[in-house]
N, C-alpha and C positions, 0 to 999 in steps of 0.2 A: 334710610327709608324715604322714598319720595313723598313729599307732602307733609312730613313730620315737622312739628315746630322745633326751633332751636333755641339755645340759651342766648339771651341778650348779651352783647358785647364780645362774645367768645369766638365766633366763627362766621365766615361768610358763606353764602348759600347761592348757588346758581339758580336762576329762575327756571322752574320746570314748566312745560306746557300746561295750560289750563283751559277749561271750557268757559265760554261766555255766550250770552245771547246779545247780539249787537247788530247794528246796521253798518255794513261795510261801506267804504267810500264808493260813491256812484251807484249804490243800490237803493231801492225804494222801501224795502221791508227788512225787519230784523231777522236774523237766522242764528242757528247754533253753530259756533265755530270752535276749533281748538287753536288757541293762540300761543305763539312762542316768540318772545322778544329776543333779538340777537345783539350781542356786543362782540367787538373784535377780540382776538385771542389775548393780546397784551395791553389792551386799553379798557377803560371802564365805561365809556359812553355807548349809548345804544345807537345802532346804525340802521336797524330794520326790524320788522316783525313779519312773521309768516302765519297765515291763517289757513287751516284745513277746514274746508266747508263740509257741512253735514246734512243739509236740507235739500230735498227734492232733486231737481235736475242738476244742482250744483254739487251733489254728494261726491266726495272724493277729490274734488278740485282744490288746488292750492292757489293762494294769492299772496304774493310777496310785496310788501310795502316798504320801500327804501326811503330813509330820511335824506334830505339834501346834505351833501358833504360839507357845505359851509355853515350848517346849523348844528350847534352842540345840543344833543339830547342826553339828559342824565340817564345812566344805567342803574341797575339795582344796587350795586355797591356804593355808588355815589349817593343815592337816596338813603340807603341804610346809614351812611356816615352822617348825612344831614340830620336825620331823625335822632341818632344817638348823641350828636353834639349839641342838640338843643337843650339849653339849661333847664327849662321847665320840665321837659320830658325826662331828662336824666335824673333830676331831683326826685320826681315822682316814682320812677322805676327803682331808684335806690331805696326809697321807703318801702315799696312793695317787696323788695328782695330781703326783707328782714323778718324775723320772728315767725318762722314756719311757712313762709310762702316764697315763691320764685316767679319772676316775670319771664315769660317765654314769648319770643317773636314768632309769628306765623309766617307764611309765605307771602312775599311781596308780590302784588299783582300790578301790572301796568295795563290800564284800560283805555284804549283809544276812544275819545269822544269828539266827534266832528274833527276840528283842526287842532286838538290838544290831547294831552295824556293826563290821566288821573292815576296817581300812585296810591295804593291802598295796602296797608300792612297791619293785620290784626295783632293784638297783644293779649296774651292769656295770663291769668294768674293761676299758678299751680301750687297746691299744698305740698310741702316737703315732708310733713308728718301726717299720715292718714290714720283715722280712728277706725276705718273699716277693715274687717278681716280680709286677708289675702286668699 
């Protein structure tokens, strides 16, 4: 299911397109876009992102932003690996994965901000035993 959280450590997940309100490069105001980061087929680094525009006269137009070839930009799998290998994070997640709960990673978002990228990945705690009737 697109957008569904996944178990931590167990599987990789391709980034699905997602909506953002942001100011595109060379624009003066924020707008609603559908953003999709791209990684090459057999590599993990990000090479571009595509924005589908949704506001006013720009509705339906696409903007492709390519990263310079000489610049390494981490892709979603690389960021997932860095998060999961961090000793403080993995220790805390191990604690949360005990005694009736489970840590679940949400979708990794890559948010362009001016000349940089912000990577955001929510983490949810899910009860493995529920007291509520089904």
